[in-house]
C-alpha positions as CSV (number, residue, x, y, z in Angstrom):
1,M,96.8,86.3,100.6
2,I,99.8,88.6,100.1
3,E,99.1,92.1,98.9
4,I,102.0,94.2,97.4
5,R,102.0,97.9,96.5
6,W,104.7,99.1,94.1
7,H,105.9,102.7,94.1
8,G,108.0,104.2,91.3
9,R,108.0,106.9,88.7
10,G,106.4,106.7,85.3
11,G,108.6,104.9,82.8
12,Q,110.5,102.9,85.5
13,G,108.6,99.7,85.1
14,A,106.5,99.4,88.3
15,V,103.6,98.0,86.3
16,A,105.9,95.6,84.5
17,S,107.3,94.4,87.8
18,A,103.9,93.9,89.3
19,E,102.9,91.8,86.3
20,M,106.1,89.7,86.1
21,L,105.7,88.9,89.8
22,A,102.1,87.8,89.3
23,L,103.0,85.7,86.3
24,A,105.9,84.1,88.2
25,A,103.5,83.2,91.0
26,I,101.0,81.7,88.5
27,E,103.9,79.7,86.9
28,E,104.4,78.2,90.4
29,G,100.7,77.2,90.7
30,K,99.5,80.1,92.7
31,A,96.7,82.5,92.0
32,A,97.7,86.1,91.3
33,Q,96.6,89.4,89.9
34,A,98.4,92.6,89.0
35,F,97.1,96.0,88.1
36,P,98.1,99.6,87.9
37,S,96.7,102.7,89.5
38,F,96.0,105.2,86.7
39,G,95.6,108.9,87.1
40,P,97.3,111.9,85.5
41,E,100.6,110.0,85.5
42,R,103.3,110.9,83.0
43,R,106.9,109.9,82.6
44,G,108.7,110.8,85.8
45,A,105.6,111.3,87.9
46,P,105.0,109.0,91.0
47,V,103.0,105.9,90.0
48,M,101.7,102.8,91.8
49,A,101.0,99.3,90.8
50,F,99.7,96.3,92.8
51,T,100.1,92.6,93.0
52,R,98.0,90.0,94.9
53,I,99.2,86.4,95.4
54,N,97.3,83.6,97.0
55,N,97.2,79.8,97.1
56,D,93.6,79.8,96.0
57,Y,91.3,81.9,93.8
58,I,91.4,85.7,94.4
59,Y,87.9,87.1,94.7
60,L,88.9,90.7,95.5
61,R,88.9,93.2,92.6
62,T,89.7,96.4,94.6
63,G,92.7,98.5,95.1
64,I,95.2,97.6,97.8
65,T,95.1,100.1,100.7
66,Q,96.6,97.9,103.4
67,P,99.5,96.1,101.8
68,D,101.7,93.4,103.4
69,I,104.6,94.6,101.3
70,V,105.6,97.9,99.7
71,V,108.3,98.0,97.1
72,V,109.9,101.3,96.2
73,L,111.7,101.4,92.9
74,D,112.9,105.0,93.1
75,P,114.1,106.5,96.4
76,T,113.0,110.0,95.4
77,V,109.4,108.9,95.6
78,I,109.7,108.6,99.4
79,A,109.8,112.5,99.6
80,A,106.7,112.8,97.4
81,V,104.5,110.0,98.6
82,D,103.9,108.4,102.0
83,V,105.0,104.9,100.8
84,A,104.3,103.3,104.2
85,Q,100.7,104.5,104.3
86,G,98.4,101.7,105.3
87,L,101.3,99.2,105.6
88,K,100.1,96.3,107.8
89,E,101.7,95.8,111.2
90,N,104.9,93.9,110.7
91,G,104.7,94.8,107.0
92,L,107.8,94.8,104.8
93,L,109.3,97.7,103.0
94,V,111.7,96.8,100.1
95,I,113.5,100.0,99.1
96,N,116.0,100.9,96.4
97,T,118.4,103.2,98.2
98,H,122.1,103.9,98.8
99,K,121.3,104.4,102.5
100,S,122.0,101.7,105.1
101,V,119.3,99.4,106.3
102,E,119.7,101.0,109.7
103,E,119.1,104.5,108.3
104,I,116.0,103.4,106.5
105,F,114.7,101.5,109.5
106,R,115.0,104.7,111.6
107,D,113.4,106.8,108.8
108,F,110.3,104.6,109.1
109,S,110.3,104.5,112.9
110,G,111.5,101.0,113.2
111,K,107.9,99.6,113.2
112,N,108.2,97.5,110.1
113,R,110.6,95.1,108.5
114,V,112.9,96.8,106.0
115,A,115.0,95.4,103.1
116,V,117.3,97.7,101.2
117,V,119.5,97.4,98.1
118,D,121.2,99.9,95.8
119,A,119.3,98.8,92.8
120,T,120.1,102.0,90.8
121,K,123.9,101.2,91.1
122,I,123.3,97.6,90.2
123,S,121.1,98.4,87.2
124,M,123.6,101.0,85.9
125,E,126.5,98.5,86.2
126,E,124.6,95.5,84.8
127,I,122.0,97.0,82.4
128,G,123.6,100.3,81.6
129,R,120.4,102.3,82.6
130,P,118.9,103.3,85.9
131,V,115.7,101.2,85.3
132,T,115.3,99.2,88.5
133,N,112.2,97.1,88.0
134,T,113.8,93.8,87.3
135,T,116.6,94.5,89.9
136,M,114.0,95.1,92.6
137,L,112.4,91.8,91.8
138,G,115.6,90.1,93.1
139,A,115.5,92.2,96.3
140,L,111.8,91.2,96.8
141,A,112.5,87.5,96.2
142,R,115.4,87.6,98.8
143,A,113.3,89.4,101.4
144,T,110.2,87.2,101.0
145,G,110.8,84.0,99.2
146,I,107.5,84.6,97.6
147,V,108.6,83.2,94.2
148,S,111.7,81.5,93.0
149,L,114.4,83.3,91.0
150,E,113.9,80.8,88.3
151,S,110.3,81.7,87.8
152,L,111.3,85.4,87.8
153,E,114.0,84.6,85.2
154,N,111.4,83.0,83.0
155,Q,109.3,86.1,83.1
156,I,112.2,88.5,82.4
157,S,113.2,86.3,79.5
158,S,109.7,86.3,78.1
159,R,109.1,90.0,78.6
160,F,112.5,91.4,77.6
161,P,114.1,88.8,75.3
162,S,116.7,91.1,73.8
163,V,118.0,92.3,77.2
164,A,117.1,89.4,79.4
165,D,120.7,88.4,80.3
166,S,121.7,91.8,81.7
167,N,118.3,92.1,83.6
168,I,118.7,88.6,85.0
169,R,122.3,89.4,86.2
170,A,120.9,92.6,87.9
171,M,118.1,90.7,89.5
172,R,120.5,88.0,90.8
173,R,122.9,90.7,92.1
174,A,120.1,92.4,94.0
175,Y,119.1,89.1,95.5
176,E,122.6,88.6,96.8
177,E,123.2,92.2,97.9
178,S,119.9,92.9,99.7
179,V,120.0,93.5,103.4
180,L,117.0,92.8,105.7
181,K,116.4,94.3,109.1
182,E,113.5,93.2,111.4
183,Q,112.4,94.5,114.8
């Protein structure tokens, strides 16, 4: 089973990303679940969401405290939250940042795998807004191969029909522009 924790800020689509990834996995015949972590969140406050993907039924119904993958939609969250907390050995961080992969790798002590992409820049250029949720799905797909781009496109088209084209372009660009560094 693969467990993913999403970090973002309220209103950026972390919950939507977790759900679209789960639905894409289900479309491909896998079992999946997605759920948010609720608290006193408000627009702009740090939020978390979670996704589990497995080849068979998922019996767990608890929060994810030791994720295999952490996705960071907003780089400012890194200063507010320990996004790598509980990340499994050889876990993967997928981070929206303008920093180089080497800088991020050093920032996280080089003990994990790191993928970076400037999703904010891409989303501004393709969507016209700094909402990075669909863009980061492309980076995650590139770093993991967990689901196909086509399955993600289907979910984006279903969830955001009026703006699907620009979101799909952003997702595909992030897929192409992501850089991965491993130990």
